C-alpha positions in Angstrom: -5.1 7.3 3.6 -1.7 6.9 5.2 0.5 6.6 2.0 2.9 9.4 1.3 4.8 10.2 -2.0 7.9 8.5 -0.5 6.2 5.4 0.7 4.2 5.1 -2.6 7.5 5.3 -4.5 9.1 2.6 -2.3 6.1 0.3 -2.7 6.2 0.7 -6.5 9.9 0.2 -6.8 9.7 -3.1 -4.9 6.8 -4.2 -7.1 8.8 -3.2 -10.2 11.8 -5.3 -9.1 9.6 -8.4 -8.7 7.4 -7.7 -11.7 4.2 -7.4 -9.6 1.1 -5.6 -10.7 -0.2 -2.6 -8.8 -3.5 -0.8 -8.8 -3.6 2.8 -7.5 -6.7 4.3 -6.0 -7.3 7.8 -4.8 -10.4 9.2 -3.2 -11.6 12.5 -4.6 -11.2 15.2 -2.0 -14.8 16.4 -2.5 -16.3 13.0 -1.5 -16.7 11.7 1.9 -15.1 8.4 2.8 -14.1 6.3 5.8 -10.9 6.4 7.6 -8.5 3.7 8.8 -6.1 3.2 11.7 -3.2 3.7 9.3 -3.0 7.5 9.4 -3.5 7.5 13.2 -0.6 5.1 13.7 1.6 6.8 11.1 1.2 10.3 12.5 1.4 9.1 16.1 4.6 7.0 15.9 6.3 8.5 12.8 6.5 5.2 10.9 6.5 5.4 7.1 3.3 3.8 6.0 1.8 2.4 2.8 -2.0 1.9 2.9 -2.4 -1.2 0.8 -4.5 -4.3 0.5 -6.7 -6.4 -1.7 -9.3 -4.6 -3.7 -12.7 -5.7 -2.8 -16.3 -4.9 -3.4 -18.6 -4.2 -0.4 -15.9 -3.8 2.2 -17.2 -4.6 5.7 -20.2 -6.3 4.1 -21.5 -9.7 4.8 -20.9 -10.3 1.0 -17.3 -9.2 0.5 -16.0 -10.1 -3.0 -12.4 -10.1 -4.3 -10.6 -11.8 -7.0 -9.0 -15.2 -6.2 -5.8 -14.0 -8.0 -5.7 -10.9 -5.7 -4.8 -13.1 -2.7 -1.8 -14.6 -4.4 -0.7 -11.2 -5.7 -1.0 -9.7 -2.2 1.1 -12.5 -0.7 3.8 -12.0 -3.4 3.8 -8.2 -2.7 4.3 -8.8 1.0 7.0 -11.4 0.4 8.8 -9.1 -2.1 8.6 -6.2 0.4 10.3 -8.2 3.2 13.0 -9.4 0.7 13.7 -6.1 -1.0 12.7 -3.2 1.1 16.1 -2.6 2.8 18.0 -2.6 -0.5 15.5 -0.2 -2.2 15.4 2.0 0.9 19.1 2.4 1.0 19.2 3.8 -2.5 16.5 6.4 -1.8 17.6 10.0 -1.3 15.0 12.5 -0.2 15.6 16.2 -0.2 14.2 17.9 2.9 
């Protein structure tokens, strides 16, 4: 809900550099869905934001399910982001 075209690109570029898999998900605009604190924070403080996490079934349920590999993949994504974001961001040119 908080991801923009620019932040999506940055996330994908870091993943590509480190050969990490990604899965994209978009909610149809004609279907209701929940909201997260991400858009509120992003719009309120102006920080570029990527809404990402581990895919799971039954979010907020007592029986949440996610793949065991997903935890390691998320960890590697976060580690790669902290290692590579600055160098990828420096190369980014956005036309206003």
